[in-house]
MINULUM-371616 format. One record per residue: residue in three letters; x, y, z of N, C-alpha, C in turn. Coordinates in steps of 0.1 Angstrom, whole numbers, plus 5000, padded with zeros to 4 digits. Layout:
// residues N
AlaXYZXYZXYZ...
END
This chain:
// residues 549
Met497252295210497052265197496752125194Ser495652115187495351955184496151905176Ile496251755178497351695172496851655157Pro497651685147497051625133497151475133Arg496251415125496251275123496551215137Pro495551225147495751175160495651025163Glu494850955153494450815154495750735154His495450605161496550505160496950485144Pro498150485140498550455126498250315122Asn498150225130498150075124497250005134Pro495950005130494849915138495249765140Gln495949725130496249575130497249545141Trp497949635146498949615155499149735166Gln498249715176497749855185497949805200Arg498749875206498749875221498149995227Glu497749975240496950085246498050195251Asn499250155253500150245260501150325249Trp500650415242501350475231501150625232Leu502050715224502050845226502250905211Asn501250965207501351025192502151145193Leu503251155184504151265184504051345172Asn502851375164502651435154502351575160Gly502451685151502351815155503451895152Gln503851995161504852085157506252045160Trp507152045152508452005153509352125147Glu510452155155511452245148512052185133Phe512352265125512752225111513652315105Gly514352245096515552325091516252265079Phe516752335070517452265059518852225062Asp519252275073520652225079520252225093Asp521252185103520952185118520952295126Ser520852405117520652525124519052555128Phe518152475122516752475123516252635119Gly515352675128514952815124513452815119Lys512652705117511352695112510652615119Glu509452595117508452495125507752425113Ile507552305115506952215105505852135115Thr504652115107503652025112503751885106Val504151795115504351645113503051575114Pro502651485104503351415096503351455081Phe502951595077502951635064504451675059Cys504751645047506051675043506151815039Pro507551865038507552015038507152085025Glu507051985015506452045001505052055001Ser504252025013502952035013502452165020Ala501252195016500652315023500352295038Leu499952165041499552125053500752135065Ser501852115059503252105067503452265073Gly503052355066503352495070504552545063Ile505252465056506452505048506152535034Gly505552445026505252465011506352485003Asn507552435005508452454997508752324987Thr508652354973508552244964509852234956Asp510952304962512152314954512952164958Phe513952144953514752014958515252024971Met515151934980515551964994516351824997Lys517851824995518551694997518851675012Val518651755021518851735035517751815043Val516951765051516251835060516351755075Trp516051865085516251815098515051845106Tyr514751755116513551785125514051755139Arg513451835147513851815162512551865170Arg512551785183511451825192511851775205Lys511351835216511651775229510151685234Ile510651605242509551515247509551495261Glu508451515269508651475284508151325286Leu508951245296508651115298508551105314Thr507751025318507651005332508250865336Pro508550855349509250735356508250615351Glu506950625351506150505347506150465335Gln506450555325506650535310508150465307Leu508950465317510250415317510350275322Arg509350235328509350095335509849975325Gly509549975313509849875303510749935293Arg510349915280511149945270510450075262Val511050165257510550275249510850265235Leu509950245226510150225212509650355204Leu510450405196510050515187509850465173His508750505167508250445154508150565146Phe508650545134508250635121507550545111Gly506350595108505650535097506250535084Ala506950635080507650645068508450785067Ala509750795063510450915061511250895049Asp511250985040511950975028513151065026Tyr514351005026514750855022515550795032Leu516750855035517750795044517450885057Ala517050815068516650875080517750845090Thr518350925098519150905108518750985120Leu518650905132517950935146519150965155Trp518951095162519551105174518551135185Val518951095200518251115211519151135220Asn518751265225519751335236521251345231His521351375219522651395212523451265209Ala522951155210523451015208523150965196Glu523750935185523350875173522850735177Ile521550705171520750585175520950495164Gly520850525151520950445139520150515127Ser520050445116519650505103518650395097His517850435089516950355079516850415066Glu517150325056517250355043515950305037Gly515350395029513850375021512950465024Gly512150535014511250635019509750585021Tyr509450465021508250415022507650325031Thr508850255039508450165048508850195062Pro508250155074508250185087509450155089Phe510150215103511250175111510950235126Cys511650145133511450155147512850145154Phe513150235166514350215174513950205188Asp514550105194514550085207515350205214Ile514750305222515550415227515650415240Thr515250295247515250285261516550335269Arg517850305264518750325272519250475271His518650555259518950675259518150795261Val516950745269516050865274516050845289Gln515450945295515450975311513951035315Ala513651025326512451095331512651235331Gly511651315325511751455322511951485309Glu512651585305512951625291513851555282Asn513551525271514351445261514251515249Glu515351515240515551565227515551465215Leu514751475206514851395195515051475182Ala516151435173516451485161516551395150Leu515951425139516151325127516551405116Cys517651345109518051405096517651305085Cys516851375074516551285062517251335049Glu517951255044518651285029517751225020Asp517651295007516851254998517351304983Asp517451224975517751264962517051174951Cys515951214946515251144937515751124923Arg516851204921517551174907518551084908Asn518851024922519950914922519350794917Pro519850724906519350604899519150484910Leu519750494921519550374931518850424941Val517850524939516650564949515350554941Cys514650454947513350444943512250554947Ser511850634938511050734944509650754938Gly509150634930507750644925507550744915Lys506350824917505950924907506451074913Gln507651084921508051194924508951264913Ser508751394910509351444898510851464901Glu511551414890512951434890513251574883Arg512351644879512651794875512151894885Gln512452024883512052134891510752134893Glu509952094882508352114881507851974878Ser506651964881505851844877505551834864His505651714858505551694845504851554842Gly504151554830503651414827502951354838Cys503451234840502851144851503951154864His504551254866505551284877505051404884Tyr504851394897504351494906505251554917Thr504551634924505351694935505951594944Arg507251634947508051544956507551534970Thr508151444978507951414992509251384998Thr509551495008510951475013510651455030Gly511551385035511351375049510251295057Ile509651325068508451245074507251295068Trp506551175063505151175058504151095063Gln504551015074503550945080503750965097Thr502750915104502850935119504150875125Val504450965135505750935145504950915158Trp505250805164504850775178505650705187Leu505450715199506150645209505350515214Glu505950405218505250295222505950265235Phe505350235246505950185258505450045261Val506449955260506049815260506949735273Pro506449615276507449565288508549515282Arg509449475292510849425286510749305277Asp509649215280509349105269508149165263Tyr508249145249507049185241507149115228Ile505749115221505449055210506249145199Tyr507049085191507549165181506849175168Asn506449065163505449065151504748925150Ala503848915141503048795139502548775125Val502448645121502048625108500748515109Tyr499748575102498348505102498148425090Gln497748315091497448235079496048165081Gly494948215075493648165076493348025069Asp492447945074492047835067490447825068Pro489747895060488447905061487647795059Glu488247685052487347555050487347475063Asn488247495072488347415084487947515096Gly487847655094487547735104488647745113Leu489947775109491147775116491847915113Leu492647945123493648055121495048005127His496048005119497447975122498048095124Ile498848095136499548225140501148175143Lys501848255137503348235141503848375146Ala504348385159504748495164506248495169Ser506848615168508248625175508248725185Val509148705196509048785206510348845209Val510448955217511848985222511748995236Gly512948955242513048955257513748825261Gln513248785272513648635278513348535270Gly512248545262511748415255511148305262Thr510748345275510048245281508648285286Gly507648205285506348245287505448165279Glu504248225279503148155270502548265262Leu502448235248501848335239500248295240Gln499348375241497948355241497248435230Ala496248365223495548425213494048415215Arg493248525214491948515216491148585206Ala490348515197489548585187488148605192Leu487548735188486248765189485548815175Trp484248785175483348815166482348895171Glu482149015167481149125172481149115189Gly482249105193482549115209482448995217Arg481948895210481948745216483048655214Glu483648595223484848515220484448385213Val485148365201485048255193486248155190Gly487048205199488348105198489548155208Phe490148055213491348075222492247965220Ala493548005222494647905221495847955227Ser496747865232498047915237499047835233Ala500447865234501647795230502847845239Gln503747755243504947795248505747865241Val506447975245507448045236508647955235Val509347925224510547845225511547935218Gly512647975224513548085221512848215219Ser512648255207511948395204510748355196Asp510348245195509048215185508248125192Ala507048135186505648065191504948025180Gln504147915180503147885169502147835175Leu500847875172499547815176498647825166Thr497347735167496247755159494947775168Leu494247865162492847885169491847815161Glu491047745168489947675163488747765164Leu488147825154487047925154485647835156Ser484947885167483647835168482547895158Glu482948005152481948065143482948085130Thr482448055118483148085106482448195097His483048315097482548435089483648465079Leu483248455067484148475055484148625052Trp485348665049485748805044485348815029Glu484448905026483748905013484049045007Val484149054992484149174986482849264988Gly483149384992482049484994481449485007Val481749385016481249345029482249365039Gly483449295037484449295047484149175055Gly484249185069484149095078485349065086Leu485649125097486949105105486649045119Tyr487448965121487448925135488449005144Asp488149055156489149115165490149005170Leu491349035173492248945177493048995188Glu493148925201494048975211495248875213Leu496548935213497648845215498248895227Ser498648805236499148825248500548725250Phe501548815257502648745260503248805273Asn503248715285503648795297502748915301Glu503349025301502649155305502249235291Asp502649185279502349255268501049205262Lys500249315258499049275249498949355236Val498649305225498549365212497149325207His496449445203495049425197495149435183Ser494649345176494849325161493349265156Tyr493449225144492349145137492849075125Phe491849005120492048925107490948915100Gly491048875087489948845080489948695075Leu488948615073489148485071488748465055Arg489648425047489148425034490148345025Gly489748295013490648205003490848274992Ile492048274985492148324971492848214965Ala492648214953493248134942493248164928Met494148144920493848164905493548024900Asp492548014893492047874888491947894871Gly492947864863492847884848492948024847Tyr491948084840491648234838490948304849Lys490648234859489748284869490448314882Phe489948434888490348464903489248424911Leu489548334921488448274931488748334944Leu487648384949487648434962486648334969Asn487048264980486348174988485548084978Gly486448044968485847944958484947994947Arg484748134948483748174938484548274929Ser484248274915484848354905484548494908Val485448584909484948724912485848804902Phe485348884893486048984886486449094893Gln487749144891488349244900488049364889Arg487249454894486949594888487649704896Leu488949704891489949794899490149924893Val490650014901490950164896492350194899Leu492950264891494350314896494150414906Asp494950394917494850474929496450524933Gln496550654930498150684932498350764945Gly497250794953497350834965498050974969Phe497751064960498151204962496851274966Tyr497351394973496251484981496751634977Pro495851724972496351834970496951924981Asp496551914992497151965005498151905013Gly498251775011498951705018500251615010Ile499951604997500851544988500651394990Tyr501551324997501451185000500751145013Thr500251255020499651225032498251285032Ala497351195035495951245035495651345048Pro495051425047494851535057494251475070Thr493251385068492651305078492351165076Ala492151085087491850945085490550935077Glu489551035077488351025072488651045057Ala489651105053489951125038490450995032Leu491250915039491650785035490450695032Glu489450695041488250605040487350665028Asn487350785026486550865016486850815004Asp488150805000488750764987488250634982Ile488050534993487650414992486150404989Met485450494995484150524994483750564982Leu484450664975484250724962484450624951Ser485450544955485650424943484650314943Met484150294955483050174955481750244951Ala481550374953480350444946480350444931Ala481350434927481650424910481550294905Gly481450194914481250064910482449984910Phe483650034914484949954915484849874927Asn485449764928485649684939487049664946Gly487949754939489349754945490149844937Ala491549834939492449924933493849864931Arg494549924921495949904922496550034928Leu497250004940497850114948499250144942His499050254932500150254924501350344927Gln502550264926503750344927504150424940Lys503450354950503450424965502950314973Ile503850294985503250214995502250295005Phe501150245004500050325011500150285027Glu499750375035499950365049498950265057Pro499350205066498550095072497050125075Leu496750245079495350285081494550265069Phe495150315057494350305046494050165042Leu494850065045494749915044493549865053Tyr493549935066492649885075491149915069Tyr491050035063489750065056489349965045Cys490449925037490149815026489849715034Asp490449645044489849545051488549555056Lys488249655063486949685068485749695058Leu486049745047485049755036484949645026Gly485849555026486049465016486349515001Tyr487449565002487949634990489449574984Leu489349504975490449444968491649534965Val492849514969493849574965495149504962Trp495949564951497249494949498449594955Gly499049514963500249624968501549624958Glu501749734956502849774946504049834954Phe505349834947506449924952506550034942Pro507150134949507450264939508750244932Ser508750154922510150124916510650224906Trp509750324902510350434892511250504899Gly512150554892513450644897514550554901Gly514350424902515450324903515850284890Asp517150254887517550204874517650054875Thr516549984869516549854869517549784859Ala518249854853519349794843520649774852Asp520649844863521849844873521749734883Pro522549634882522449524892522449574907Ala523149704908523249744924522049784928Leu520949804921519649834924519049724934Leu519249614930518649504938519049514954Gly520149544958520749554972520049654979Lys519449764970518749864977517349834977Leu516749794967515049764966514949644974Leu515449534973514849424980514649424995Pro515549495002515249515017513949585018Gln513749705011512649765013511249695008Trp511449624998510149544995509849445003Cys510949375008510649275021509949345032Glu510349465037509749525047508249555045Glu507949575031506349615027505749485030Ile506249375025505549245025505149205040Val506349205048506349195062505249255069Arg505149385065504349485073502849465067Asp502649445055501249405050500549265047Arg501449175049500749055047499548995052Asn499349045064498149005072496849055067His496849165059495749235054494849145044Pro493749115047492849025037492649105026Ala492549235024492249295012493249295002Ile494549275005495749254996495549114989Val495249124975495048994969496248964958Gly497249044958498349014950499349124951Trp500749104946501849184948502349214935Cys503049344934503449374921504749474923Pro506049424924507149504929507649594918Phe507449584905507849674895506749714886Asn507049824878505949884870506649924857Glu506249884846506749904832508249904830Thr508849794833510449774830510449734815His511649734810511749704795512749594793Val512849544781513649434777515149474781Gly515749384787517149394790517349464804Gln516449504810516649584823516649494835Cys517749404834518249324846517049234848Glu517149124840516149024844516248954858Ser517548934859518048864870517448944884Thr517249064883516649144894515249114896Leu514449124885513149084885512848954891Arg513648854886513548714890513648684905Thr514848754909515148744924514048814933Val513548914928512448994937511148904937Tyr510748854924509748764923509848634933Asn511048574932511148454940511248484956Thr511648594959511748644973510348654978Thr509448714968508148764973507348614975Lys507648524966506948394968507348324982Arg508448324985509148264998508548335009Leu508348465009507748545020506248525022Asp505548515010504148505009503748424999Pro503748295001503448194988502048194984Gly501048254993499648224991499048334982Arg499748424979499248534968499948544954Pro499148564944499948584934500748694931Cys501948674923502848824921502948834907Ile502848964903503249004889504749064890Asp505549004883506749054884507049204881Thr506449244869506449374865505249424856Ser504749524860503249544855503549614842Gly502849554832502649634818503249594807Tyr504649574808505449544795505949404793Val507149384797507849254794508049184807His507249064807507448974818508548884817Val509248834830510148754830509648614837Val509048634850508348524856507248564865Thr506048524860504948584867503748494869Asp502948514879501948434881500448474873Val500648614867499548674861500248754849Phe499548724839499948824825499248944826Asp499849064828499149174827499649284815Val498849364810499249464800498749604804His499349704798498749814798498349864785Asp497249904782496649924768495950054768Tyr496250174761495450294762494950314749Glu494750214742493950234729492550284730Gln492250394725491050464728489850424717Asn490250344708489150294698488650154702Pro487350144708486950034713487149904702Ser486949914691487049814681488549754682Arg489449854680490849804679491149744693Phe490749804702490949744717490549614716Ala489349584713488849444714489649344707Ala490149404694491049304687492249254693His492749334702493849284709493849164718Tyr492549134721492149024729491248924724Glu490948934712489948834707490548684707Asp491748684707492548534704492948464717Leu492548514728492948474741492448324742Gly491448294737490748164739491648064731Lys492348114722493248014715494548024721Gly494748094733496148084736497048194731Glu496548294723497348374717496948534718Phe497948614717497748754721497948804707His497148944705497349024693498849044691Glu499149044678500549074674501349184682Ser500649284686501349394693501649344707Arg501349234712501549204725502349054726Arg502749004713503748894713505148924717Gly505748834722507248844725507348914737Cys506348934746506248994759506148904770Gly506548774768506448664780505248604782Tyr504148604774503048544775503048394775Ile502448324784502348174784500948144782Pro500548074771499048034768498547964780Gly497248024785496547974797496948054809Gln497648154809497748234821496648314822Pro496348354835495148444837495748584832Val494848654828495048784820494348914827Phe495149014828494749134835495049254829Val494149334823494549464817494649564829Ser495749594833496049664846496149804843Glu496149854833495949984828495150014815Tyr494050084816493450134802492650244805Gly492050294793491250424794492050534797Gly492050604809492750724811492350834803Ile490750854800490250934793490251084798Gly490851174792490851304798489551374797Trp489251474805488151554804488451684809Asn488051794801488451944806489851954810Thr490951904801492151884807492852024807Gly492452134799493052254802494452234797Glu495552274805496952264804497352134809Gly496352034813496851904817496851814805Trp496451694807496551584798495851464802Gly495351394792494751254793495351174781Tyr494951024782495450954771494550984760Gly495450964748494450984734493951094733Lys493051124722492451254719491151244728Gly490951344736489951374745488651384740Pro487451324744486151344738485751494739Glu484951514730484551664728483151694736Thr482451584739481151594745481051494758Glu480251534766479951434778479551304772Gln478651294763478051164757479251074750Glu480251154744481251084736482251014748Phe482451094758483251034770482450904776Lys481150914778480450814783480550684774Asp480250704760480250594752481550534750Arg482650604750484050554751484350474763Tyr483950534775484350464787483350334788Glu482150314783481350204785481750094775Ala482250154761482550034752483949984755Leu484950064760486149994764486149904776Thr485249944785485049854798484349734794Asn483149724785482549614780483449514773Val484449554767485249484760485949364771Leu486349434781487049354792485949274800Leu484949324804483849254812483349134802Gln483249144791482649034782483648954777Asn484848964780485748864775486048754786Pro485748624784485648504791487048474797Tyr488148534792489448484794490148614802Met489348694807489848814815489448814827Phe490148824840489648834852489748944859Ala490349064853490349194859490549294850Phe490249424855490549534846491049634857Cys491949744853492149854861492149984854Tyr491050054855490950194849491950284853Thr492350374846493150474849492450614848Gln492050684861492450654874491350724882Leu491550694895490250734905490150884904Thr491350954907491151104908492451164897Asp492151274893493251354886494351384898Val495451384892496751414901497451534893Glu497251644900498151774893497751784879Gln498751774870498551794856497851674848Glu497851554854497251434848495751424852Arg494951454842493451494843492651394837Asn492851254841491951164836491251074847Gly490951154858490351064869488851074866Val488250974874486750974874486351084882Tyr487251124892486951244902488051344898Thr487851464903488851574902489951534913Tyr490851634913491951614923491251654935Glu490251724936489551764948488551674952Arg488451564947487451454948486151504946Glu485951574935484451614930484251524917Pro483051464917482751384906482651464892Lys483251404881483151484867481751474861Phe481351344862479951324859479151224868Glu477851224865477151154876477751004880Val477850974894478550864896477750734892Ala476650754891475650634889475950574875Phe476550664867476850614853477950514854Phe479050544861480150454863479950324871His479050344880478450224888477750134878Arg476850194870476150094861476950034853Val477950074847478850024836479649914843Asn480349954855481449894861480949744868Thr479549754872479049654881478249554872Gln478349564859477649474850478349324854Lys477649234851478049084854479349054842Ala480249004847481348974838481248844833Ala481748814821481748684814482348564823Val483448594831484248504838483548464851Glu482448544855481648524866480448434863Glu480248384850478948314848479148184854
END
């Protein structure tokens, strides 16, 4: 049987010696098993072969694997891209460890617990999206989907794989580009004896354009690559260098993009040039896979559909998208904001911070080397009094981990401390919509937005607008739906022009790329079919923005 999702799950950190464990696993709602499931698809999905959309507080996975003596020469690492929510692993009946968090990766060194020949892996996942200390994003807390809450995801939903590494290996690395001087700074950590040399080699279209090495001190090494050719990463173009990292017998294949981002007054600058972010809300749901795209091609296709409609990026909304999706963003030059699925968690409860912050840090550490990510947003639509200290702590931690990107503390409503002031505005009347932003040049907001933490002169971003429903049937969209195709187009163009033509606006984000179950306000249907000719959206969205003058 062919392996589903057979590609390596993370092109930015890839070794040659690895084994994909997707495919058939034993499955059960308790440890008696009795069913089979297709990993990496969640049991709620059709592609899993289970299709159970009821609440599942505990699910179990089990499978046998064969290992050779050659594979056991070094270390054996078992990786899970993501499993929702509390995952506990056993190898050959020995409990190895647990990971809490349904969206971030985890890895166990299982070297001491495996043998040549047959081995047994077992994973238990506990999940309760109605627990106020569990952040579950847009997963429905009711039996059924409703409003903007959709089918749940339980258990494994990203690729599972084994990695065979030397005893001494590179654990991780952080890249910091300096495009003005043609440099790449690298900070790396290693596991093992900590003696040896870290080497880095950069390539552009197959030819070497930089080499550097540094002695590992303890478990860390720092070096700087001087690049003989400078190629900037650009919107709609991409531009990626290949990068090879070596430490003793270990070699990692990676890549990086060379680009500079900055906020300058009301402007967002990419490589020193004002770029208007024409974003679309992308929730990353699929009819047959729920959280998991059926193929790698489906991930790339979503970006291509967005770009065909004239968007140059997306808010990756209330979900941590898999690394392969971010690779396609990097490759295609597609701007994205990294979010955390904060919904479901009670931000009024100070105890949430201890649960959420480690997961948010794991996301930043996993994704901060992606050039496509231009900002972070850990929360969505929090309200006054919902534990301001939590928002402030998460914002400050974000800036320590990644000072080079702007951070929005909480998208949409009341800000505590933020680099960008964003609002959600679903006003459907273009004239009233325009009035909300007509005094930005005076450092003022419309009275409906006052008291929300706006500091005059901050860059402004309408991070949700539109949401115009079309042929909603039993579903819904925002406001009164248009009665004709022309009414839809007139409303879309007028609302969008308000934002493009405002010289104090650097971005918009239209709701949304595709329909998701009962929420039917996408540019495309849930099945990724266009609702209108895509050329219309492309023409409207790609008009020159006032801030780009």
